[in-house]
C-alpha positions as CSV (number, residue, x, y, z in Angstrom):
1,M,89.4,95.1,96.0
2,D,93.5,94.2,97.4
3,T,94.6,94.3,101.1
4,L,95.6,97.9,100.5
5,E,92.7,99.4,99.0
6,A,90.6,97.9,101.8
7,F,93.0,99.4,104.5
8,V,92.8,102.9,102.7
9,A,88.6,102.5,102.5
10,A,88.5,101.8,106.1
11,L,90.7,104.5,107.1
12,P,88.8,107.7,108.6
13,K,90.9,110.9,106.8
14,V,90.6,114.5,106.9
15,E,91.1,116.9,104.0
16,L,92.9,119.6,104.5
17,H,93.9,121.3,101.3
18,V,91.0,121.1,98.6
19,H,89.4,124.0,96.8
20,L,85.4,123.9,96.3
21,I,85.4,124.7,92.6
22,G,88.3,122.4,92.0
23,S,86.6,119.5,93.9
24,A,83.4,119.8,92.0
25,P,82.1,116.4,91.3
26,V,82.2,115.6,87.4
27,E,78.1,114.6,87.4
28,T,77.8,118.5,89.3
29,V,80.0,120.1,86.8
30,L,77.8,118.5,83.8
31,A,74.7,119.4,85.7
32,L,75.8,123.3,86.0
33,A,77.3,123.2,82.5
34,R,73.9,122.1,80.8
35,R,72.2,124.8,83.3
36,H,74.4,127.7,82.0
37,P,75.7,126.6,78.4
38,E,76.8,130.2,77.8
39,V,79.9,129.4,80.0
40,G,81.3,127.3,77.7
41,V,82.2,124.2,79.7
42,P,81.9,121.0,78.1
43,A,78.6,119.2,78.8
44,T,79.5,115.7,78.2
45,V,82.2,113.0,80.4
46,E,84.4,112.9,77.5
47,A,84.8,116.3,76.5
48,L,85.1,117.1,80.2
49,R,88.0,114.7,80.4
50,E,89.6,116.2,77.6
51,F,89.0,119.7,79.1
52,Y,90.8,119.0,82.2
53,V,94.2,118.0,80.5
54,F,96.7,120.7,81.3
55,S,99.8,121.6,79.7
56,D,100.9,123.7,82.7
57,F,100.0,125.6,86.0
58,A,98.9,128.6,83.9
59,H,96.6,126.6,81.9
60,F,95.1,124.8,84.8
61,L,94.1,128.5,86.1
62,N,92.4,129.2,83.2
63,V,90.5,126.3,83.1
64,Y,89.8,126.6,87.0
65,A,88.4,130.0,86.1
66,V,86.1,129.1,83.6
67,V,84.6,126.2,85.6
68,G,84.3,129.1,88.5
69,K,81.7,130.9,86.0
70,L,79.4,128.2,86.5
71,L,78.7,129.0,90.0
72,R,76.2,131.7,89.0
73,T,73.5,131.7,91.9
74,P,73.6,130.9,95.6
75,E,71.9,127.3,95.0
76,D,74.6,126.6,92.3
77,I,76.8,126.9,95.3
78,A,74.8,124.9,97.7
79,E,74.5,121.9,95.2
80,L,78.3,122.1,94.7
81,V,78.9,121.8,98.3
82,R,76.4,118.9,98.6
83,G,78.2,117.1,95.6
84,V,81.4,117.6,97.3
85,G,80.1,116.3,100.6
86,R,78.8,113.1,99.0
87,N,82.1,112.1,97.5
88,L,83.9,112.6,100.6
89,A,81.9,111.0,102.6
90,A,82.1,107.7,100.3
91,Q,85.7,107.9,101.2
92,Q,85.6,107.8,104.8
93,V,86.5,111.7,105.2
94,R,85.0,112.6,108.6
95,Y,85.9,116.6,108.3
96,V,87.0,118.7,105.4
97,E,88.6,122.2,105.2
98,L,87.2,123.6,101.9
99,Q,89.1,126.5,100.5
100,V,87.1,129.0,99.0
101,S,87.7,131.8,96.7
102,P,84.6,134.3,96.6
103,Y,86.0,136.4,93.8
104,P,84.2,134.5,91.0
105,F,80.9,134.2,92.8
106,Q,80.8,138.4,93.7
107,G,81.9,138.4,89.7
108,S,78.2,136.8,89.2
109,G,76.8,139.4,91.0
110,M,76.1,137.8,94.4
111,S,76.5,139.7,97.4
112,D,78.8,138.4,100.5
113,A,75.8,137.5,102.6
114,A,74.1,135.3,99.7
115,I,77.2,133.6,99.2
116,S,78.0,133.0,103.1
117,E,74.2,131.8,103.3
118,A,74.8,129.1,100.3
119,L,78.1,127.9,102.0
120,S,76.2,127.3,105.2
121,I,73.3,125.8,103.9
122,G,75.5,123.5,101.8
123,A,77.6,122.6,105.0
124,R,74.3,122.0,107.0
125,D,72.8,119.7,104.3
126,V,76.2,117.7,104.2
127,L,76.2,117.3,107.6
128,A,72.7,116.1,108.1
129,A,73.0,113.7,104.9
130,C,76.4,112.4,104.9
131,G,77.8,113.2,108.6
132,V,80.8,115.2,107.1
133,R,81.6,118.2,109.1
134,I,82.8,120.9,106.6
135,G,84.9,124.2,107.6
136,Y,85.6,127.0,105.3
137,I,88.8,128.7,104.5
138,I,88.7,131.9,102.6
139,D,91.4,131.8,99.9
140,F,93.4,134.5,98.5
141,P,95.0,133.5,95.2
142,G,98.7,133.2,95.7
143,H,99.4,132.5,91.7
144,D,99.1,136.5,90.9
145,A,102.7,136.6,92.4
146,E,103.7,134.7,89.0
147,R,107.3,133.8,89.5
148,D,107.7,135.0,92.7
149,A,105.4,132.4,94.4
150,W,107.5,129.2,93.1
151,T,110.5,129.7,95.2
152,A,111.3,128.6,99.0
153,E,111.5,132.0,99.9
154,T,107.7,132.4,99.4
155,V,107.3,129.8,102.2
156,W,109.8,131.9,104.3
157,E,107.7,134.8,103.7
158,A,104.6,132.8,105.0
159,V,106.1,131.6,108.2
160,R,108.0,134.8,109.0
161,F,105.4,137.6,108.1
162,L,102.1,136.0,108.0
163,H,102.7,133.7,110.8
164,A,101.3,130.8,108.8
165,E,99.7,127.9,110.7
166,R,100.1,125.5,107.9
167,I,102.1,125.3,104.5
168,G,100.1,124.6,101.4
169,H,102.0,122.2,99.2
170,G,105.3,123.4,100.3
171,I,107.2,121.0,98.0
172,R,109.9,123.8,96.9
173,S,110.6,124.0,100.6
174,L,113.1,121.1,99.9
175,D,115.3,123.5,97.7
176,D,116.3,125.3,101.0
177,P,117.9,122.9,103.7
178,A,117.5,125.6,106.2
179,L,113.8,126.0,105.6
180,V,113.4,122.2,105.7
181,S,115.2,121.9,109.2
182,Y,112.8,125.0,110.4
183,L,109.6,122.9,109.3
184,A,111.2,120.0,110.9
185,E,112.2,121.4,114.3
186,Q,108.7,123.5,114.4
187,Q,106.5,120.7,113.2
188,L,104.8,123.2,110.9
189,P,102.1,121.1,109.2
190,V,102.6,120.9,105.1
191,E,99.5,120.2,103.0
192,V,101.0,117.6,100.2
193,S,99.2,117.0,97.2
194,P,101.0,114.3,95.0
195,T,98.8,114.0,91.9
196,S,98.2,117.8,91.7
197,N,101.9,118.6,91.6
198,V,102.6,115.9,88.7
199,C,99.2,117.3,86.8
200,T,100.6,120.9,87.2
201,R,103.8,119.9,85.9
202,C,105.7,121.0,89.5
203,V,106.9,117.3,89.7
204,P,107.7,115.3,86.6
205,S,106.0,112.0,87.8
206,I,104.6,110.4,91.0
207,G,107.8,108.4,91.3
208,E,109.8,111.6,91.7
209,H,107.5,113.2,94.0
210,P,109.4,114.4,97.2
211,L,106.8,113.1,99.9
212,R,109.3,110.4,101.0
213,K,112.1,113.2,101.1
214,M,109.8,115.4,103.3
215,I,108.9,112.5,105.9
216,S,112.3,111.4,106.0
217,A,113.6,114.8,106.9
218,G,111.1,115.1,109.7
219,M,108.7,117.4,108.2
220,N,105.0,117.4,109.5
221,A,103.2,116.4,105.9
222,S,99.6,115.4,105.2
223,L,98.0,114.0,102.2
224,N,95.4,116.3,100.4
225,S,93.9,116.0,96.6
226,D,93.9,119.6,95.9
227,D,91.4,119.8,92.9
228,P,90.5,115.8,92.7
229,P,88.3,115.8,89.7
230,M,90.3,117.9,87.8
231,F,93.3,115.7,88.4
232,G,91.7,112.4,88.0
233,T,92.0,111.6,91.4
234,S,90.8,111.5,95.3
235,L,91.8,111.5,98.7
236,S,91.3,107.7,98.9
237,N,93.6,107.6,95.6
238,E,96.2,109.9,97.2
239,Y,96.8,107.5,100.0
240,L,97.1,104.6,97.3
241,V,99.4,106.7,95.5
242,A,101.8,107.0,98.6
243,G,101.3,103.4,99.4
244,R,102.1,101.6,95.7
245,D,104.2,104.5,94.0
246,L,106.2,105.8,96.9
247,G,106.5,102.8,99.1
248,F,104.5,103.9,102.4
249,S,103.5,101.2,104.5
250,P,99.7,101.1,105.9
251,A,101.2,102.1,109.5
252,E,102.7,104.8,107.7
253,L,99.6,105.8,105.7
254,A,97.5,105.7,109.1
255,G,100.5,108.2,110.5
256,L,99.9,110.7,107.7
257,A,95.9,110.2,108.1
258,A,96.9,111.3,111.9
259,N,98.7,113.8,110.7
260,G,96.2,115.7,109.0
261,V,94.0,115.5,111.9
262,R,96.5,117.0,114.3
263,A,96.9,119.6,112.1
264,S,93.4,120.4,111.4
265,F,91.4,123.5,113.2
266,L,88.9,120.8,114.8
267,E,88.4,121.3,118.3
268,Q,90.6,119.1,120.8
269,P,88.0,116.6,121.6
270,A,86.8,115.9,117.9
271,K,90.5,115.4,117.1
272,E,91.0,112.9,119.9
273,A,88.0,111.0,118.8
274,L,89.2,110.5,115.1
275,L,92.7,109.9,116.2
276,A,91.3,107.0,118.4
277,E,89.2,106.0,115.0
278,I,92.2,105.9,112.9
279,A,94.3,103.8,115.6
280,A,91.6,101.6,115.7
281,V,91.8,100.5,111.7
282,P,93.5,97.2,111.8
283,L,97.0,97.1,109.8
284,P,97.2,94.7,107.2
């Protein structure tokens, strides 16, 4: 383990932009695929790796929807939450806000009460076993807006009409200098997921990712993994990518981690405790 890896491994983190289904650990997906073979998700590591190679964003959404059909019972949901929690704990993630879309679960015949109970059971088990706190954000899929969801104007709409407290992804904001100025002035948090942007072909390569431009413009960005196993990444890897490929120093990486804490919906005392933990990690 090199110096940067050791620093990232020790750095306390929060995860603000990650989807429950998209963060399903490979071993959990394989177990569910064997439990529900009728869904058609590959049940071997090699085949699943090929299944997770995406030609574009539309293809990714199709694959995501198929994986979502593996969650057919409340216990499937709770098992998934437990698997996600174990993965996050291994990365020094202290708190996560998991985005959950209930529609696939409802499509399997589960009631809202059963879904809520399964999510609560999973979060309780993760806290007890791993010490990771889980909050849930209900996800209303924006991709149904098709091309309209790809422009900077969509961010303006979220700010002006929905009074958004955070912006997911937000890399298209750079297309509009006035929007960049507004986001920087207001310090409205932006949840950035570099590897995701490359895997869904929103950005040509990691080296061309605009995270550095966003920070240089004064935007309040944090690092997130979005759908980590599907993109062959993890939250820790996103920090390594920022350090190795985008030139962020350890002090800047700690700053991104602190940005995530401040942008979270944690209560203030918990935020202050986490910020103190981050500040206590020695810089290499």
